[in-house]
Every structure is written in structure tokens, then in C-alpha cells.
C-alpha positions in Angstrom: -107.9 -138.3 93.7 -108.3 -141.4 95.8 -105.3 -143.0 94.1 -103.1 -140.0 94.8 -104.3 -139.8 98.4 -103.5 -143.5 99.0 -100.1 -143.1 97.5 -99.4 -140.2 99.9 -100.6 -142.2 102.8 -98.5 -145.2 101.8 -95.5 -142.9 101.4 -96.0 -141.5 104.8 -96.3 -145.0 106.4 -93.2 -146.2 104.6 -91.3 -143.1 105.8 -92.4 -143.6 109.3 -91.4 -147.3 109.3 -88.0 -146.4 107.9 -87.4 -143.7 110.5 -88.5 -146.2 113.2 -86.1 -148.8 111.9 -83.2 -146.4 111.9 -84.0 -145.2 115.4 -84.0 -148.8 116.7 -80.6 -149.4 115.0 -79.1 -146.3 116.5 -80.4 -147.3 119.9 -78.8 -150.7 119.6 -75.5 -149.3 118.6 -75.5 -146.8 121.4 -76.3 -149.5 123.9 -73.3 -151.5 122.7 -71.1 -148.4 123.1 -72.5 -147.7 126.6 -71.9 -151.2 127.8 -68.4 -151.1 126.5 -67.6 -147.9 128.3 -69.3 -149.1 131.5 -67.0 -152.1 131.6 -63.9 -150.0 131.3 -62.5 -148.8 134.7 -59.4 -146.7 134.6 -56.7 -147.3 137.2 -56.4 -144.3 139.5 -53.0 -143.9 141.3 -53.2 -144.2 145.1 -50.7 -141.4 145.5 -53.2 -138.9 144.1 -55.9 -140.2 146.5 -53.6 -139.9 149.5 -52.5 -136.3 148.5 -56.2 -135.4 148.3 -56.9 -136.6 151.8 -54.2 -134.4 153.4 
């Protein structure tokens, strides 16, 4: 019984570590995407701004 219990505990620990590693990788990828989008500034036509003020 102890052996089976240890195997289950080890399996749970490995599963938790794998999920943690995947979460970190997803976070790194999303930070790259966020930084790319933050650097992008679309050009806004001044005519539309002037029409909005009137």
C-alpha cells in the first residue's frame, strides 16, 4: 500500500509541476504579445478629430 501511495503522490507532484511549467510558458508568450501590441500606435486622421470637436 505504501508503494502505491507514494506513486500516487509522485504522480500528483509531477502533474502539478507540469501544469506550473505550462502556466509560466503561457504567461511569457502573453507578455510578448502584450508588449508587441503596446508598441503599436495606429495613425488617427486629424480630420476625424476636427469633425468630432464641431
